[in-house]
C-alpha positions as CSV (number, residue, x, y, z in Angstrom):
1,M,-55.2,32.5,-51.4
2,T,-55.0,29.3,-53.2
3,L,-53.5,29.4,-56.9
4,H,-54.8,27.7,-59.6
5,P,-52.5,24.9,-61.0
6,K,-52.4,26.8,-64.4
7,V,-51.2,30.0,-62.3
8,H,-48.7,27.8,-61.0
9,G,-47.3,26.2,-64.1
10,G,-47.1,29.5,-65.8
11,L,-45.1,30.9,-62.6
12,L,-42.5,28.2,-62.4
13,A,-42.1,27.0,-65.8
14,D,-38.8,27.4,-67.1
15,V,-39.2,28.8,-70.8
16,D,-35.6,27.5,-71.9
17,D,-36.5,24.0,-70.9
18,P,-38.0,22.3,-74.1
19,E,-40.0,19.8,-71.7
20,H,-41.4,22.7,-69.8
21,L,-42.5,24.3,-73.0
22,A,-44.0,21.2,-74.0
23,D,-46.1,20.7,-71.1
24,L,-47.2,24.1,-71.1
25,Q,-48.6,23.5,-74.8
26,K,-49.9,20.1,-73.8
27,Y,-52.2,21.8,-70.9
28,G,-52.6,25.1,-72.2
29,I,-50.7,27.3,-69.7
30,E,-49.5,30.6,-70.8
31,P,-46.2,31.5,-69.2
32,I,-46.3,34.6,-66.8
33,S,-42.9,36.4,-67.0
34,L,-44.1,39.6,-64.9
35,V,-45.1,39.1,-61.2
36,V,-46.7,41.9,-59.4
37,V,-47.2,41.1,-55.7
38,N,-48.7,43.5,-52.7
39,L,-48.7,41.7,-49.5
40,Y,-50.9,42.5,-47.0
41,P,-49.8,45.6,-44.9
42,F,-49.1,43.8,-41.7
43,S,-47.2,46.4,-40.1
44,S,-50.0,48.8,-40.4
45,Q,-51.9,46.8,-38.0
46,P,-50.4,43.7,-36.9
47,G,-52.5,40.5,-36.4
48,I,-53.4,37.2,-37.8
49,E,-55.7,38.6,-40.2
50,L,-53.1,40.6,-42.0
51,I,-50.4,37.8,-42.2
52,D,-50.6,37.2,-45.9
53,V,-50.0,33.4,-46.7
54,G,-50.5,33.3,-50.8
55,G,-48.6,36.6,-51.6
56,P,-45.2,35.1,-50.2
57,T,-45.4,32.3,-51.9
58,M,-45.3,34.3,-55.2
59,V,-42.4,36.5,-54.6
60,P,-39.4,34.3,-54.6
61,L,-39.5,33.0,-58.3
62,R,-36.0,32.9,-59.6
63,R,-37.3,32.8,-63.1
64,R,-39.4,35.4,-63.1
65,T,-39.2,39.5,-63.0
66,M,-40.5,40.2,-59.7
67,L,-42.0,43.4,-58.6
68,T,-43.2,44.0,-54.9
69,S,-44.7,47.1,-53.4
70,E,-41.2,48.1,-52.3
71,S,-39.6,48.0,-56.1
72,W,-42.8,48.8,-58.2
73,S,-42.9,52.5,-57.1
74,T,-39.8,53.3,-58.9
75,R,-41.3,54.3,-62.5
76,P,-38.6,53.4,-64.4
77,I,-37.9,49.7,-63.4
78,L,-41.7,49.4,-64.0
79,R,-41.7,50.6,-67.7
80,G,-38.5,48.5,-68.3
81,A,-39.6,45.5,-66.6
82,R,-43.2,45.4,-68.9
83,R,-41.0,46.1,-71.6
84,A,-38.6,43.4,-71.2
85,A,-41.5,41.0,-70.0
86,A,-43.3,41.9,-73.3
87,Q,-40.2,40.7,-75.4
88,R,-39.1,38.1,-72.9
89,L,-35.5,39.8,-72.7
90,A,-35.3,41.0,-69.2
91,V,-31.8,42.3,-68.4
92,A,-30.2,39.8,-66.4
93,A,-28.8,42.6,-63.9
94,T,-32.3,44.0,-63.7
95,K,-33.8,40.6,-62.9
96,R,-31.2,40.0,-60.3
97,R,-31.8,43.3,-58.7
98,L,-35.5,42.9,-58.7
99,A,-35.3,39.3,-57.4
100,R,-32.9,40.8,-54.6
101,D,-35.4,43.2,-53.6
102,A,-38.3,40.3,-53.7
103,F,-36.4,38.1,-51.2
104,A,-35.7,41.5,-49.0
105,H,-39.0,42.3,-48.9
106,T,-40.3,38.6,-47.7
107,A,-37.4,38.6,-45.4
108,A,-38.6,41.8,-43.6
109,Y,-42.0,40.8,-43.5
110,D,-41.3,37.5,-41.8
111,A,-39.0,39.2,-39.4
112,A,-41.8,41.7,-38.3
113,I,-44.4,38.6,-38.0
114,V,-41.9,36.9,-35.8
115,T,-41.2,40.0,-33.6
116,W,-45.2,40.6,-33.3
117,F,-45.2,36.9,-32.1
118,D,-42.6,37.6,-29.4
119,E,-44.1,40.7,-28.3
120,T,-47.7,39.7,-27.9
121,A,-46.8,36.3,-26.3
122,P,-48.9,35.5,-22.9
123,E,-46.9,36.7,-19.8
124,D,-45.9,33.4,-18.8
125,E,-44.2,32.6,-22.2
126,Q,-42.4,36.1,-22.5
127,E,-38.6,35.9,-22.3
128,A,-36.5,39.1,-21.4
129,M,-33.9,37.4,-24.4
130,P,-36.0,36.0,-27.0
131,R,-34.7,32.3,-28.5
132,T,-33.9,34.1,-31.8
133,V,-34.0,37.7,-33.0
134,H,-35.0,38.6,-36.6
135,L,-33.9,41.9,-38.0
136,A,-34.6,43.4,-41.0
137,L,-32.9,46.7,-41.8
138,E,-32.9,49.1,-44.6
139,R,-30.4,51.8,-45.6
140,V,-32.2,55.0,-45.4
141,Q,-28.9,57.3,-45.4
142,S,-25.3,57.5,-47.2
143,L,-22.8,59.0,-45.0
144,R,-20.0,61.0,-46.1
145,Y,-17.4,58.1,-45.0
146,G,-17.3,55.6,-41.9
147,E,-15.1,56.0,-38.8
148,N,-12.5,56.9,-41.0
149,P,-12.3,58.6,-44.5
150,H,-11.2,55.6,-46.3
151,Q,-14.0,53.4,-45.0
152,Q,-17.6,53.6,-45.8
153,G,-20.6,54.2,-43.9
154,A,-24.5,54.4,-43.7
155,R,-27.5,54.7,-41.5
156,Y,-29.8,51.9,-41.6
157,R,-33.3,51.4,-39.7
158,N,-35.6,48.5,-38.8
159,V,-38.3,47.9,-41.5
160,G,-41.5,49.7,-40.7
161,Y,-40.4,51.3,-37.8
162,G,-39.4,54.9,-37.7
163,S,-36.4,56.8,-35.9
164,W,-35.9,60.5,-34.6
165,W,-33.6,60.7,-37.3
166,D,-36.1,60.7,-39.7
167,D,-37.8,63.5,-38.5
168,A,-34.7,65.5,-38.0
169,E,-33.8,68.3,-40.3
170,Q,-30.2,69.2,-41.0
171,L,-29.9,72.7,-41.6
172,N,-26.8,73.3,-43.4
173,G,-23.2,72.4,-43.1
174,K,-21.4,69.2,-45.3
175,A,-23.3,65.6,-45.2
176,L,-22.8,63.9,-42.1
177,S,-20.2,60.8,-41.5
178,Y,-20.5,57.7,-39.2
179,L,-19.0,59.2,-36.3
180,N,-20.8,62.5,-36.7
181,L,-24.4,60.3,-36.1
182,Y,-22.7,57.8,-33.7
183,D,-22.0,61.0,-31.3
184,T,-24.9,63.0,-32.0
185,E,-26.7,59.7,-31.0
186,A,-25.0,59.4,-27.7
187,A,-25.7,63.0,-26.9
188,W,-29.1,63.1,-27.9
189,K,-30.1,60.0,-25.7
190,L,-28.1,61.5,-23.0
191,V,-29.7,65.1,-22.8
192,H,-33.2,63.6,-22.7
193,R,-32.3,61.8,-19.5
194,F,-33.1,65.1,-17.9
195,A,-36.5,66.8,-17.7
196,D,-35.3,70.1,-17.0
197,T,-33.4,72.5,-19.3
198,A,-30.2,70.7,-20.2
199,C,-27.2,70.6,-22.5
200,V,-24.7,67.8,-23.2
201,V,-21.1,68.0,-24.7
202,V,-19.9,64.6,-26.4
203,K,-16.6,63.9,-28.2
204,H,-15.9,60.1,-29.5
205,A,-19.3,59.1,-27.7
206,N,-18.2,60.2,-24.4
207,P,-19.9,63.0,-22.7
208,C,-17.2,65.8,-22.0
209,G,-19.8,68.3,-20.5
210,V,-23.2,67.9,-19.0
211,A,-25.2,70.7,-17.2
212,I,-28.6,71.5,-16.0
213,A,-29.8,75.3,-15.4
214,E,-32.8,77.3,-15.5
215,D,-32.2,78.6,-19.2
216,L,-30.6,76.9,-22.1
217,L,-27.6,79.6,-22.3
218,T,-26.8,79.1,-19.0
219,A,-26.7,75.2,-19.3
220,Y,-24.7,75.3,-22.2
221,E,-21.9,77.6,-20.8
222,R,-21.8,75.2,-17.6
223,A,-21.5,72.4,-19.7
224,N,-18.7,73.7,-22.0
225,A,-17.0,74.8,-19.0
226,C,-16.2,71.2,-17.8
227,D,-13.8,70.6,-20.3
228,P,-13.7,73.3,-23.1
229,V,-10.6,71.6,-24.7
230,S,-12.3,68.5,-25.4
231,A,-15.5,70.2,-26.5
232,F,-13.6,71.8,-29.4
233,G,-15.1,69.6,-32.8
234,G,-17.5,67.8,-30.4
235,I,-21.2,67.5,-30.5
236,V,-23.8,69.7,-28.6
237,A,-27.1,68.3,-27.6
238,C,-29.9,70.5,-26.1
239,N,-33.1,69.3,-25.0
240,R,-34.7,72.7,-25.6
241,T,-34.9,75.0,-28.9
242,V,-31.7,77.1,-29.3
243,D,-32.3,80.6,-28.7
244,L,-30.4,83.5,-30.3
245,A,-28.4,84.0,-26.9
246,T,-27.3,80.2,-27.0
247,A,-26.3,80.6,-30.9
248,E,-24.4,83.4,-30.1
249,A,-22.4,81.6,-27.3
250,L,-21.9,78.4,-29.8
251,A,-20.4,80.4,-32.8
252,P,-16.9,80.9,-31.5
253,V,-16.5,77.2,-30.5
254,F,-15.6,75.0,-33.3
255,T,-18.5,72.6,-33.0
256,E,-19.4,69.4,-35.4
257,V,-23.0,69.0,-34.8
258,V,-25.5,71.0,-32.9
259,V,-28.8,68.8,-32.1
260,A,-31.4,70.3,-30.7
261,R,-35.3,70.5,-30.6
262,A,-37.1,72.2,-33.5
263,S,-39.2,75.5,-32.5
264,P,-42.7,75.6,-33.5
265,T,-41.8,77.6,-36.6
266,R,-39.0,76.3,-39.0
267,P,-35.7,77.5,-37.0
268,S,-33.7,80.2,-38.2
269,R,-30.0,78.9,-39.3
270,S,-27.2,79.4,-36.7
271,S,-23.4,79.5,-36.8
272,A,-22.9,76.1,-36.1
273,R,-21.2,73.6,-38.6
274,R,-24.1,71.0,-38.7
275,P,-27.1,72.4,-36.8
276,I,-29.8,69.7,-36.9
277,C,-33.5,70.0,-35.3
278,A,-35.5,67.0,-34.2
279,S,-39.4,67.3,-33.3
280,C,-39.0,64.6,-31.0
281,G,-37.4,62.7,-28.1
282,P,-35.1,60.0,-28.4
283,P,-35.4,56.6,-29.8
284,L,-37.9,54.5,-28.0
285,R,-36.2,51.4,-26.9
286,S,-37.9,47.6,-28.2
287,A,-39.5,46.1,-24.6
288,L,-37.4,42.7,-25.7
289,R,-34.3,44.4,-27.0
290,S,-32.4,47.5,-26.7
291,T,-30.9,49.6,-29.7
292,F,-27.4,48.1,-28.7
293,A,-26.0,45.7,-30.7
294,R,-22.4,44.8,-31.6
295,S,-21.3,42.5,-34.2
296,M,-18.5,40.0,-33.6
297,V,-17.2,36.9,-35.1
298,G,-20.1,35.0,-36.0
299,C,-22.4,36.3,-33.5
300,S,-24.1,39.4,-32.4
301,L,-24.2,40.3,-28.7
302,Q,-27.6,42.3,-27.4
303,Q,-28.9,43.2,-23.9
304,V,-31.9,44.7,-22.4
305,D,-31.5,48.2,-21.0
306,P,-34.2,49.5,-18.4
307,V,-36.2,52.6,-19.5
308,S,-35.1,54.6,-16.5
309,I,-31.7,54.5,-14.6
310,D,-33.0,57.2,-11.6
311,T,-33.8,54.1,-9.1
312,S,-32.4,56.5,-6.3
313,S,-35.4,55.6,-4.5
314,S,-34.0,52.2,-3.6
315,W,-30.3,53.1,-3.1
316,Q,-28.7,52.4,0.2
317,I,-26.8,54.9,2.4
318,A,-23.8,52.5,3.3
319,G,-21.6,55.1,5.4
320,D,-21.9,57.1,8.4
321,V,-22.8,60.1,6.8
322,Q,-26.4,61.1,5.8
323,P,-26.5,62.9,2.2
324,T,-28.1,66.2,2.3
325,E,-30.9,67.3,0.0
326,E,-28.7,69.1,-2.5
327,Q,-26.0,66.3,-2.2
328,W,-28.9,63.8,-3.1
329,K,-29.5,66.0,-6.1
330,D,-25.8,65.8,-7.4
331,L,-25.7,62.0,-6.5
332,V,-28.6,61.4,-9.0
333,F,-27.2,63.7,-11.7
334,T,-23.6,62.5,-11.6
335,W,-24.9,58.7,-11.6
336,Q,-27.3,59.5,-14.8
337,V,-24.2,61.2,-16.4
338,C,-21.7,58.4,-15.4
339,A,-24.0,55.7,-17.0
340,A,-23.3,57.5,-20.2
341,V,-19.5,57.2,-20.1
342,S,-17.4,54.6,-21.5
343,S,-16.0,52.1,-18.6
344,N,-14.0,52.7,-16.4
345,A,-15.9,55.7,-15.6
346,I,-16.0,58.5,-12.6
347,V,-17.7,61.2,-12.9
348,L,-17.3,64.5,-10.5
349,G,-20.2,67.2,-10.3
350,K,-21.6,69.9,-8.3
351,D,-25.2,71.8,-8.5
352,R,-26.2,69.5,-11.4
353,Q,-23.3,70.5,-13.3
354,A,-20.0,68.3,-14.4
355,F,-16.7,69.2,-13.9
356,G,-14.5,65.9,-14.1
357,I,-15.2,63.1,-16.2
358,G,-12.5,60.1,-16.2
359,A,-13.5,57.8,-19.1
360,G,-12.6,54.7,-20.7
361,Q,-9.4,53.9,-18.4
362,Q,-8.2,50.3,-18.0
363,N,-8.2,50.8,-13.9
364,R,-10.5,52.6,-11.6
365,V,-8.4,54.9,-9.9
366,D,-6.9,56.3,-13.2
367,S,-10.3,57.5,-14.2
368,A,-10.6,58.8,-10.8
369,R,-7.3,60.9,-11.1
370,I,-8.5,62.3,-14.7
371,A,-11.7,63.6,-13.0
372,A,-10.2,65.0,-10.0
373,R,-7.7,66.6,-12.4
374,R,-10.3,67.7,-14.6
375,A,-12.7,69.1,-11.9
376,D,-9.6,71.0,-10.5
377,G,-11.1,71.7,-7.0
378,R,-14.7,72.7,-9.0
379,A,-16.2,70.0,-7.4
380,R,-15.6,70.8,-4.0
381,G,-18.6,70.2,-1.8
382,G,-20.1,68.2,-4.9
383,A,-20.4,64.4,-5.7
384,A,-18.7,61.6,-7.3
385,A,-20.1,58.8,-9.5
386,S,-18.5,55.2,-10.0
387,D,-20.1,53.1,-12.6
388,A,-18.8,50.1,-11.0
389,F,-17.5,49.4,-7.5
390,F,-14.3,50.3,-6.1
391,P,-12.1,47.4,-5.8
392,F,-9.8,49.6,-3.4
393,R,-9.9,52.5,-1.6
394,D,-7.7,54.2,-3.7
395,S,-10.2,55.9,-5.7
396,V,-12.2,57.1,-2.7
397,D,-9.0,58.8,-1.6
398,V,-8.5,60.6,-4.5
399,V,-12.0,61.8,-4.9
400,A,-11.7,62.8,-1.4
401,E,-8.8,65.0,-2.0
402,A,-10.7,66.7,-4.9
403,G,-13.3,67.9,-2.3
404,V,-16.5,66.0,-3.0
405,S,-19.0,65.3,0.1
406,A,-20.8,62.4,-1.5
407,I,-20.2,59.4,-3.7
408,V,-22.3,57.0,-5.4
409,S,-21.5,53.6,-6.8
410,P,-23.1,50.2,-7.1
411,G,-21.2,48.6,-4.2
412,G,-20.4,44.8,-4.2
413,S,-17.0,44.5,-3.8
414,V,-15.4,42.2,-1.3
415,R,-13.3,45.5,-0.2
416,D,-16.6,47.4,0.4
417,D,-15.7,47.7,3.9
418,E,-12.4,49.5,3.3
419,S,-14.2,52.0,0.9
420,I,-17.0,52.5,3.2
421,A,-14.3,53.1,6.0
422,A,-12.5,55.5,3.9
423,A,-15.4,57.4,3.2
424,N,-16.1,57.6,7.0
425,E,-12.9,58.8,7.2
426,H,-13.4,61.8,5.0
427,G,-16.6,62.3,6.1
428,I,-18.0,61.5,2.7
429,A,-21.4,60.0,2.5
430,M,-21.3,56.9,0.7
431,V,-24.3,55.5,-1.3
432,F,-24.9,52.2,-3.0
433,T,-27.2,51.6,-6.3
434,G,-26.8,48.1,-6.4
435,E,-26.8,48.0,-10.2
436,R,-23.6,48.5,-12.3
437,H,-23.3,50.7,-15.3
438,F,-20.5,49.3,-17.3
439,R,-20.4,50.7,-20.9
440,H,-18.2,49.3,-23.4
């Protein structure tokens, strides 16, 4: 689109400047006080044809009352802006707010175009980590408070993109806080790593119970049994619809949030503090960047995550003992759980039920001791997973004493031979994945 010089003049003239007024009169130009712009809907069907050129040139006009498709839907603002434009007395605060929304709108528009160029680049030009990342986030939910009551919190999403949270329905209870969302997100992601009926209990973004079973009630009971003390005040996630029996089992345990798949009909209210029903699975990850982003002073760190962490077909048996079929199942299960635990992480489990989870310790042997103490012999004959290699054999000795019969870890330590030798001494199968799962 090409604007006529008189349109440009009417848009750009400063009506408070006598020289501008004289030029307007000289060339017969009427000043334009209200600008309404509807950009081509690029996000609806990204492509060159829907990249608006003329529209964005009119949006960022600091001397005009600006309305975009994002702001004109608010009728009181529109009525006020029209009245102010007619009287040439637009309130400064309203103009500033509308100008701010206009610039935010074009920034999001440009960010969507840049992302599209990155995602559709020829294969030989694509980069795992793009040179620049342009994010436009919109606030969609104000939270009760942030990490702590004296802090503020809100949920934002990428402009033009949805989230599973948008389809989730909170059935009752108080408004959610930052930590409620943070922990629920962690629980929902982890429970959807399993195709079979599964239940996860999360506390402070770390799982304190995970189990797979034939039915949801059994899965919940097994997950809660891992660490019932830590489960108090935690988050429960189920990848199936909560039935009456499971709801009754949940009732006696103080649970901050229960998130589960919605039933085909409107789900009934349960006794959970904040039951949340979601009609879809976990968030989709961008091919260029993961949902992980951590702000630092002057910068942001980003990384690309694999779609699935079940790569057991490429694992290597490092020791002399061959894992049995049941041990392989436990190895895969504990590895999947371990990837969701803060480092240093050790997970002990058996029959696809976690019994001991050691998280967030500064050294690996302490994580192993915590996991072994919490398992309390229940993982005997099961498996242990470590999110990184064993720097010394001491952690292998600890989990061996806990009774596990198989261990999975990335391998890669200069002392791998010592750890393998320790596993052989204890008659334990040792498997290396070749892939580390640090999580901070």
